[in-house]
C-alpha positions in Angstrom: -65.2 -91.1 25.8 -65.8 -88.4 28.5 -63.5 -85.4 28.5 -62.8 -82.7 31.2 -61.6 -79.7 29.2 -59.5 -77.2 31.5 -59.1 -73.6 30.8 -55.9 -71.5 31.0 -53.8 -72.4 34.0 -51.0 -70.0 33.8 -48.9 -71.5 36.5 -51.7 -71.8 39.0 -50.8 -75.4 40.3 -52.8 -75.3 43.6 -56.0 -74.4 41.8 -55.4 -77.1 39.1 -54.9 -79.8 41.8 -58.2 -78.5 43.5 -60.0 -78.8 40.2 -58.7 -82.3 39.4 -59.8 -83.3 42.9 -63.3 -81.8 42.2 -63.4 -83.6 38.9 -62.8 -86.8 40.8 -59.3 -87.7 39.6 -57.6 -89.7 42.3 -53.9 -89.8 43.0 -52.3 -92.9 44.3 -48.5 -92.9 44.7 -48.2 -90.0 42.4 -50.3 -91.7 39.6 -53.7 -90.1 38.7 -56.8 -91.9 37.6 -60.4 -91.3 37.1 -63.1 -93.9 38.3 -64.9 -93.7 34.9 -61.9 -93.4 32.7 -62.5 -89.7 31.9 -59.7 -87.9 30.1 -58.3 -84.4 30.5 -57.8 -81.9 27.9 -55.5 -78.9 28.6 -56.5 -75.9 26.5 -53.0 -74.2 26.4 -51.2 -71.4 28.2 -50.3 -73.7 31.1 -47.4 -71.4 32.2 -46.6 -67.7 32.7 -47.8 -65.1 35.3 -48.7 -67.7 38.0 -46.6 -68.9 40.9 -45.8 -72.5 39.9 -45.3 -72.8 36.1 -42.4 -75.4 36.5 -44.5 -77.7 38.7 -47.5 -77.3 36.1 -45.2 -78.4 33.2 -44.1 -81.4 35.2 -47.7 -82.4 36.0 -49.1 -81.8 32.5 -46.1 -83.7 31.0 -46.8 -86.7 33.4 -50.5 -86.7 32.6 -50.1 -86.4 28.8 -46.8 -88.0 27.9 -46.4 -90.6 30.6 -49.8 -91.6 31.8 -51.6 -90.8 28.6 -54.8 -89.8 30.4 -54.7 -86.3 29.1 -54.5 -84.2 25.8 -52.7 -80.9 25.4 -52.9 -78.1 22.8 -50.6 -75.2 22.9 -51.5 -71.5 23.5 -49.6 -68.4 22.6 -47.7 -68.4 25.8 -46.7 -72.0 25.2 -45.5 -71.0 21.8 -43.4 -68.1 23.3 -41.8 -70.3 25.9 -41.0 -72.9 23.3 -39.3 -70.3 21.1 -37.3 -69.2 24.3 -36.1 -72.7 24.8 -35.1 -73.0 21.2 -32.8 -70.2 21.9 -34.8 -67.5 19.9 -34.6 -63.9 20.9 -38.0 -63.3 22.6 -39.0 -60.6 24.9 -39.3 -61.8 28.5 -42.5 -60.0 29.4 -46.3 -60.4 29.5 -45.7 -63.3 32.0 -42.9 -65.2 30.4 -40.5 -63.4 32.8 -42.0 -65.4 35.7 -41.5 -68.7 34.1 -37.9 -67.9 33.1 -37.1 -66.8 36.6 -38.5 -70.0 38.0 -36.5 -72.0 35.4 -33.3 -70.1 36.0 -33.5 -70.8 39.7 -33.2 -74.5 39.0 -29.8 -76.2 38.9 -28.5 -77.3 35.5 -29.8 -80.8 35.5 -33.3 -79.7 36.6 -33.2 -76.9 33.8 -32.5 -79.5 31.2 -35.2 -81.9 32.4 -37.9 -79.1 32.3 -36.6 -77.8 28.9 -36.8 -81.2 27.5 -40.1 -82.0 28.9 -41.8 -78.8 27.7 -40.3 -79.0 24.3 -41.4 -82.6 23.9 -45.0 -81.7 25.1 -45.2 -78.8 22.6 -43.6 -80.7 19.7 -46.0 -83.7 20.1 -49.1 -81.6 20.5 -51.5 -80.9 17.7 -52.4 -77.4 16.8 -55.9 -78.1 17.9 -58.0 -81.1 18.6 -60.8 -82.3 16.4 -63.0 -85.0 17.9 -64.9 -85.6 14.6 -67.2 -88.3 16.1 -68.1 -86.1 19.0 -68.5 -83.0 16.9 -66.1 -81.2 19.1 -63.0 -79.0 18.4 -60.7 -77.7 21.3 -58.4 -74.9 20.2 -56.7 -72.3 22.5 -58.1 -69.0 21.1 -60.9 -70.7 19.0 -61.3 -71.3 15.3 -63.6 -70.3 12.6 -65.6 -73.1 10.9 -63.9 -72.7 7.6 -60.5 -73.3 9.2 -61.4 -76.6 10.8 -59.1 -79.2 9.1 -56.4 -76.6 8.2 -53.2 -76.2 10.1 -50.8 -73.6 8.7 -50.6 -70.0 8.1 -53.5 -67.9 9.2 -55.1 -70.9 11.0 -52.1 -71.2 13.3 -52.2 -67.5 14.0 -56.0 -67.6 14.7 -55.9 -70.7 17.0 -52.9 -69.2 19.0 -53.8 -65.5 19.1 -57.4 -65.2 18.1 -59.0 -63.0 15.5 -56.7 -60.0 16.1 -57.0 -56.6 14.3 -53.4 -55.7 14.8 -54.6 -52.7 17.1 -54.4 -52.4 20.9 -56.8 -50.8 23.4 -55.9 -48.1 25.9 -54.5 -50.8 28.3 -52.3 -52.0 25.5 -54.3 -55.4 25.1 -54.7 -56.6 21.5 -58.1 -55.8 20.1 -59.7 -59.0 18.9 -62.8 -59.4 16.7 -65.7 -61.3 18.2 -65.6 -64.4 15.9 -67.7 -66.5 18.3 -70.7 -64.2 17.8 -70.6 -65.1 14.0 -69.8 -68.9 14.4 -72.2 -71.0 12.4 -70.4 -74.3 12.3 -71.7 -77.7 13.5 -68.8 -78.8 15.8 -68.8 -77.4 19.3 -65.8 -75.1 19.8 -64.2 -75.1 23.3 -61.5 -72.3 23.8 -59.9 -70.0 26.1 -57.3 -67.3 25.8 -59.4 -64.3 26.5 -60.3 -64.1 30.2 -64.0 -63.8 31.1 -65.6 -63.6 34.5 -68.0 -66.4 33.5 -67.8 -69.0 30.9 -69.2 -67.5 27.7 -71.5 -69.7 25.6 -72.7 -68.5 22.3 -73.4 -70.2 18.9 -72.1 -73.7 20.0 -68.9 -72.1 21.3 -67.7 -71.8 24.9 -64.8 -69.7 26.3 -63.6 -71.3 29.5 -60.7 -69.0 30.4 -62.2 -67.6 33.5 -59.0 -65.9 34.6 -57.6 -68.0 37.4 -54.2 -66.2 37.4 -56.1 -62.9 37.6 -57.9 -63.8 40.7 -61.3 -65.2 39.5 -61.5 -69.1 39.1 -60.2 -72.0 37.1 -62.9 -73.7 35.0 -63.4 -77.1 33.4 -66.1 -78.0 30.8 -67.2 -81.6 30.8 -68.2 -83.0 27.3 -70.5 -84.4 26.2 -72.4 -83.6 29.4 -71.7 -80.0 28.8 -71.3 -79.3 32.6 -69.3 -76.5 33.9 -67.2 -77.0 37.1 -65.0 -74.3 38.7 -62.7 -73.8 41.7 -61.9 -70.4 43.1 -58.5 -68.7 42.5 -56.0 -68.0 45.2 -54.5 -65.1 43.3 -55.3 -61.4 43.7 -58.4 -60.2 41.7 -57.5 -57.9 38.8 -60.9 -56.8 37.3 -59.2 -54.8 34.5 -57.9 -58.0 32.9 -61.3 -59.3 31.9 -63.2 -58.9 28.7 -67.0 -58.1 28.6 -68.5 -59.3 25.4 -71.8 -57.7 24.4 -73.8 -60.6 23.1 -76.4 -58.6 21.3 -76.2 -58.7 17.3 
């Protein structure tokens, strides 16, 4: 099996369509296929901040739930939208407000359709994907080697939010420990969550969130070939949104 693992989309539909085309997924009467039978993996955070979150939900649902040519794991933004649809009191900020505004602009029937599609997608999704025979793990914010195989408690928090310290920097962004620098596990870990200008490869891990919604690019990592394929973003570039990791010990 060959996988095309796609980084954080955040409602950037046009860039996703460009990337699928570049990855050689063909559309015929609305149905997607790949000439070599490749499958897509969505790494989470498919909505929020970008211009077309509702359309992205529809497409991801189609590819994962209907056509079954894709896998999906949730991110922290997915978790928050799911809790919103459950009726929980969540703060409509940090990007959620854009998805909610799109959703509220729909008629009642369309709202129910999108809510049902997204909740089904989320509820059917694993916390992370472990392809044991390929020695590969796909997790939204990454995972430490000793957490692989676990699902609850600290593992869920780590996979959705990363190795957070509970503190924020001068811009109000969460301060996270650099877990990838210390990773020593055997499986390759593919993740996103923390925007970087270029895919960051270190210790059999790769971060492919190249900040499409912040004006950089949308990236896919092909496995097992370990090829990186990107398309440029159509959004305004926001350099302050990106993290620069020092890779020295």
